N, C-alpha and C positions, 0 to 999 in steps of 0.2 A: 449279220442278217435282220432285215427285219421282219417281226413274228407276222406280219398279213404277210408277207412273202411268203413265207414258210408252210405258210397254214394251205396259202391257196396251190402253191407247189406240191404239199401233200394232197388234196381235194384232185386237182390234172391227175397225177399218180392214180391215184382210187378209179377217179373215174375210166380212166384210158386203160385198166382192165380186161373190162367189159368182154368178150368176146364178141366179134363184130360176125350179125348173122351170112348163110352162106346167102339169104331170100329174106324178104321183109318188106309186107305190102301193107300199107294203111287203107283202109275202107271205109269212109263217114256215109254215116247213116241219118234222114230223117231224123232225129229225136224224139219227134212230134207223134211218129209210128211209122214200124218198121213190120211193114207189108209180111202175111204169111208166102205172099206169088212174088217179094221180091229176095232173090236167091246172090249171096253173096262166092264173086269169083275170085280164085287165087290160084297162078299156073307156075308154073319155075320146070325149067330143062335140068336135066339131072345126067349127067358125063358118068362122075367115079358111082358107083358100086360097091365098090370094096368098102369105098368110108364109113362106117356106123355116123347116124343122124341124131339129133334133137329136136322136133316138132313142138313149137308151143303157139297159142291162139290168146292176146290178150285179147280184152272185154273190158273197153273204160264203157261205165254206166254212172246216170246220173245218181246222187246220192238220194234224191227221191223215188226212188225207183220201186212199183207195189210189188215186190216180189224178193223172195229170199234165193230165188233160184233162173234158172232158166231153162230151155230145151233147145238141144238144133237139132237138124238132120243136115248131116255130112254127107256128100255125095265124093267120090275116090277116085277119079277116071288113070287107066296104068293106059303104058304107050302099048302092052300088049297082050290083055284081058279087060273082058269087060269091068263098067264099073263096081265099088262096093260101097252099099248103100249102110249108114250107118246111124243108129237116134245117141244124142249125150244129152246127159244131164249135170250141169256145174251150179255147184252152191255158192254163190254171192253172200255170203249171208251166215253166219253161227245159229247153233241152236237158241242164242239170245238175242238174234236180229243186229248183231255184229256185224259188216262189211268184212269180209276176208282182205282185201283188196287194198292196196296204197289209196288213200282217201285226201285230194287236195282241194279243198272248195267246195263245191257244189256235185265235185265226179270221182268217180274211184275205177281206180283201175286195177282188173283182177288176171294173174299172170294164170293159165293152164297149160298143164304139161301134157298134151296130149298122145305123143309116143316118146320110146327114150332107150336112146341105143339101137338103133336099127336100123338093115339097111333097104336101098330099093334093087328092088330083081333083075330090072330090066334098064337100061341107057334110055333115056327118051323125055318126053315131056307128059308131066302129072298136073292136073287139076282138081283143084280140092274146091266143090261148092257147098257154102254154109245158106242155110236158111231158120230161120227163126222157128220154132217149131211148139210152140204154146198153144193154151185154145183163144187166147187173144187174135182175129184178122190183126188187127192191127197194134202191133205190143211199142208202146211206150219210153225211153228214159237210154236207150242203149245209143249212147254216141258214135260209138266206132269201134271194129274187130281188126287186128291188126295179126298178121301170119308169120312165124319164123320160123328159120329152120337154121339149124347152126348143124356146121362139121363135130364131133367129134373130134378129139386129137385123144393121144397115148396117154397122156398125163390126167384123164377127167375117171 
C-alpha cells in the first residue's frame, strides 16, 4: 500500500473517533463590536434525563484581542423552574500572555468545559443566553461562540 494512503487512512480513523455532539450550534458575532446589548441564544430540547451530559463552549477570538480574559453573563432557562443567571470568567491567555487555545493564522479557539457529567432534571426545552459582561460596551475581537452538548457514554 502506498505510504500516502496509509497516512490518510490513519488520519481519517483519528478524526472519526471524536464524538458527535448531541447538540451543537455556532453563533457568529460581528468581530468589530460585540455589544453588551447583544445576547446569543442557544436552545435545545432534552428528552433523556437519565444520561449524563457534558456542556462545552468554544470561543473563537482574534489573536489581537486586547485582553487575557473575557467575562460572560449566562442565563439558563429551564422547562420547570425560573431561569438561573451566572457570571463566568474565561482566561483566554496564561499569565505570560500566551493564548491557551489552538491558534491558526489570526484566530484562536478556546474550549471551555462548562459542566461535566451532569444530568438534566426535567425533559423539555432548555435555553442558554450568553452575553459579554465586560467593562467595554462594544467588545472587539470575538468572532463566534459555539455551544456543544455531548451525551456521556459509560466508558467515559
